[in-house]
N, C-alpha and C positions, 0 to 999 in steps of 0.2 A: 416556734423557732428552735433550731438545734442549739444545744448548750455551747458547742464550739463556735457558734456565731453570736453568743451573748444571751441565749434563751435560758429558761430554768432547766435544771437537771432533772432527769427522771428519778434518780435516787441520790440522796445526800448521806444516808446512813451507811456505815461500813458493812460489808459482807462478813461472814464468819472468818475469824483469823485462822491462819495455818502457818506453822505447825500448831497443833493443839497439845497442851501438856498441863500437868498439875503437880501436886506433891508426890504423885507416884513416880514420875521421872526423877524428881529431886531425890527421893529415897533410894531409887535404883543407882543413881550416880554415887551417892554416899556409900551405899553397899559395895559398889565396885572399888571405890577408893579405899575402903576399910579392909579390903582383902590384903592390901600391902603389896600387891603385884598387879600391874596394870596392863600386862600383855597376856595373850591367851594361854601361854604355857605355864603361867603362874597363877591364873585365876580360873573361874568356872562359868562366868557369865556368857562368854561366847559359846562354850560347849553347850550350855543349856539352851541358848537361843537357837543353835543349829538343830537340836532335837525338837524343839517346839515348832520351828519353822517347817521342818520336814514333815512332822505330824500334821500340821495345818494343811499342807498341800498333798497329803497322801503319798509322800515320797519315801523311798528306802533310806535316803541320807541327804543332808544339806551341808554345804561348806560356806562359811561366812568369809568375805573378802573385803578389800579396801573400798571398792566402788563398783558400779554397774559396768563401766567400760572394761575394767580389769576382769570382771566376771566373764565377759565375752571373750577377751583375749585368752584367759586361762582355759576356757572351754575349747577354743581352737588349738591351744597348745596340747591339751589332753588327747585330742583326736589325731595329733601328729601332723597338723597342717604344714606343708612345705612351701618354700618359695615357688611361685608359679602356679600353685593349685588355685582352682577357681571355686568361689563360694557364691551361690545364688542368694541375693538379698532383695527385699522389696524396694522399688524405686522411690516409694514414699515412706520415709522413716526418719528418725533422728540420725544424724550423721555418724554417731558412734557405732551403729550397726556395721557400716562399711569400713570405717577407719580401723576398727578392731581387726578386720581381715587384712587390711593393708599393713598394719603394724606387725603382723605375723608373716608378712611377705607374700600373702595371697592376693588374688585379684577378685574384687567384688563384681558380680555380674547382676545388674538390675533387671527385675522382671516387674510387670505392671501389677497393680492392686485391684481388688474387686471393687466395682463401682458402688456397691451397697455397704459392705462392711469396712472398706478401706484397708483391709488386710491383704497380704500376698495372695494373688490369684493362682491357684494350682494349674489352671489351664495354660499358663504361660511357661511352665517349667521345661517341658520337653523341647521347646524351640530354642532355648538358650543353653541346654546341657551339652557338654562335650566330654571327651575322654579324660579331661583334666578336672571335671567337676568333682569336688571332694565333699561338699556339704551344702545344705540349704538352711537359711536362718529365717523362718517365719517370725514376724513381729506381731505381737498381740496389741495392736495400736489402740490407744485410748482405754484399754482394758478388755476389748473384745478379742476373743481367741480366734486365731486364723483357722482355716479349715484343716485341722490336724488329721482328720480321716483321709482326705484326699492327698495331702502332702506326704504323709507317712506311707500310704499305699503306693505312691509314685517312687519315693526315695528308697524304701527298703529293698526291693528286688534289684535295684541298680547298685547297691552297696554304697549309697550316698547317705551321709550322716545328717540327721536333723538336730538342730540346736534351736530351742525356743528362746527368742528374745522377749522375756516377760517383764521388762523393766517397768511397764505400766499396768501390769495385770496381777498384782498381789491378790491371792485368794480367788481368782477366777476359776470357773469350773466348766468342763466340757462334757455334755451328757451326764452331768452329775458327778463327774470324776475330777479330782484335783489334777493340777498340771504335772505333779510327780508320778501320776499313774499312766501317763501317755507314752512311756517307753523311751523318752529322750531327755537329754540334759535341758535344763531351763535356767536362764540367768535373770537376775533381778537387780534393781537399783534402789537405794534408800536415800538418794539425794533429797534435798529439802522439800521440793514440790511434790514428791511421791506420797501415796496414801499410807505408807509406812515409812517413817524417816527418822534419822538421827543426824541430819545435816548432810552426811555422806555415808557410804557403805554399800556393800553389794553381797550377793549370795548366788550359789549355784545349787540346783537340785540335781542329784546324781542317780541314774537308774540302776546301777549295779555296784557291788562292792569293789570290783576292779576299778571302775571309773572313779569311785570315791577315793580310793587309796592313791590313785595316780594324781588326782587333783590336789589332794591334801599334801602329798610330797612336793608337788610343784609350787603350791602357794607358800610353802615354807622354805624358800631358797633352794629347792631341790633336795631337801634333807628328809630322809625316810625316818620312820619311827625309831629305828635303832641308831639314829643320829648320823648315819653315813650320808655323805653327800653324793647322791645317786645320779643326779642329772643337773644340767645347767638350767636354772630358772630364775625367779625373782621373789621378792617379799611382797605377798598380797595379803598378809595377815590382818585381821580386824582387831583393834584394841578392845580391852575389856569395858571401858566406859561406853563405847558405842554399842556393844552387845547388850549391856544393861538397859540402855534407853530403848533399844529395839524390842526387847522382851515386853516392855510395857506397851509400846506402840502396837505390837502384834496382838496383844490382848484386847485392844479396842477395835480391831479391824472388822470382825464379823458384824458387830452392831452398826458400825459406820457404813459398811457395805449395804446392809439392809436399808438404811435410810437413803443412801445414794440411789439405790435401785428404785425406791418408791418415788423420790423426787425427780429422778431423771425421766421416768415414764411420763410424768406430767409435763416436764419441760420440753421433751422431744415432741410430744403430741401437739403442744401449743406452737412450737416453732414451725412444725410442718404445715400449720395453717396459715403461715405468713407467705404471701406470694414471693417466689424466688429463693426460698430457704429449703435446702434439702439436708435433713439431719442424717448422720450415720445410721445405717440400718442395723438389724440384728438377726443373726442366724439363730433359730430356735434351739440349736444344739449347744449354744453358749448359754448354759443354764445359770451362771452367776457372772456378773460383770461389775467390777469395782468402780467403773466410770471415772477413771483418772481425768478424762476430759469429756465434756459434751462437745462433739465435733459436728460442724455443718458446713455445707458448700453453698456459695452464692451462684445460682443458676444463671449462666450468661444469656440464655434465651429469654429469660424473664427480666433480668436486671441490666442487660446490655453492657455499657462501658463503665458501670459502677466499680470503682477500684477497691479491691479487698482491703488494702492498708488504710485507705481513707475511711472505710467503714469501721475498722478497728479503732482508729483514732477518735472517730465520732462517738463510738460506744463508750470508750474510756472517759470522754468528756461528759457523757451522760451519767457517769458513776457506775457503769457496767464493766466488769473485768472481762475483756475479750482480747484475744491475741491472734495474729496471723499464724496460720499453720506453718509447718516446716517446709522449706523448699524441697522439691524433688532432689534426690542426692546428686544426680548428674548435673544439676544446675548450680552446684557449689564448687568453689575453687578447690576445697579440700579433697573432693573426690578425684580430681585430676592430678593432684600432686604426685601420686604414686600409681596412676592408672597406665597400663600398657595395652597395646593392641590397636587395631585399625578403626574400631568403632568411634565415631564422633558423637558429640553431645546431641545433635539433631537426629542421628540414627536412633539413639536410645529414646529420645522424646517421641519419635513416631511410633515406636512399639509400646510406649507407656502413656497413653493418652489420659488414663484415669489419674495417674500420679501427677501428670502435668496440671490437670484441673485442680486437684487438691493443693498442689504447691502454689498455684496462682490465686485460687479462690476459696481456700479453706480457712475457717475460723474455729477458735477453740474457747470454751468457757471453762475455767478451772474447777476442779472437783469440790472445793470448799463451799462453793455456791449451793451445792446440793445438801450441805449440812445445816442449812438454814430452814426456814419454813416456807409456806406458800407465798408469803409476800415477796420473798427473794425471787421465787420463780416468776411471779407476776411482773416484777420490775424488769427482769431480764427480757421477758417477752415484749413488754411495753417499749423498752429501749430499742430492741432490734426492729420492731415494727415502725417506730418513729424515725429511726435513722434511715431505713430503707425507703420510707415514704418521702422523706424530705431532702435527702442528698440529691443533687443534680446529676443527671446522666451525662456522659461525655464520650460519644463515639462508640466504636465497636467493642473496645476493651479487650481484656485477655480471654483466652479460651476457657 
């Protein structure tokens, strides 16, 4: 019997906690406090974190900012996005990818995602591009890098800027190369659920000295290094206490990523053996994936009218942390608050069937599960198999 109906839970023990911290973070906070100045211009923690973060990602430079949403907005400000400019975004992503465009006055244009990797599908770019297309933002969803070879090859000759949304992809590598080597800006989030966290925070990787200086000026209220107020901007500065904590968190990332890679391989293989479960696939060119989420889709052909949200609630009752995926961005009210043009929601839905499927039938298991041992993996698999076997079907269901 399912736990939600009064039966025994699959798992009663807690999964590994997140965030993880110890006396190293405590010492880092004290070190930052003892500097006597807690903003970046009077201390050194943020400067050191930027150098270490850039080095870790093989980037010429990094800039620390207040959060991941601001990192995206700042990247768009750096490229000079103007009101009415269009920016291509994946139809399946967290809404911040599109709202960053809207907050800069741009128009987000959704394109479908790849059915295997769940990342932006380069095959859909040409059909939505217009003379107003200024940029494309591939999202490295769940930690898997989008097809940067094809996206860059399409964008560069057209003069379209690529901005990587790497909020979920700390330490990911493409063909063995860090995200900072791929020739475009990349933005990150350090919000509490991320694999590197200080509760909040963000960063950009900058590919050139010119882009770094422009971003640095703009993140500092438009103030240049000579203190002249050169442009109208805002305050996106990261405080010293945040930078100190992130330095410690970054130091753990490589070892934690290695463990997540090992455990994810076991989990994905076991999940794929359950009828109706389709895990996120992997492009072999994505040589390192931090696995922010283990993502999978409920196959409507196999599972019929089984409702995704009911499955998530049933898994939580079994003691298994599972959450419904993001809705497709065009299915949110937020997307339409500043959207202009003739295209209606169902028009976008018709050309983005994979995003629709993920938005309706996608599930996520958080990364801290992978920081446990094989028992954690076994319990997740047992929970998913039990729930899918025992929940009643009801009609045709969602696509």
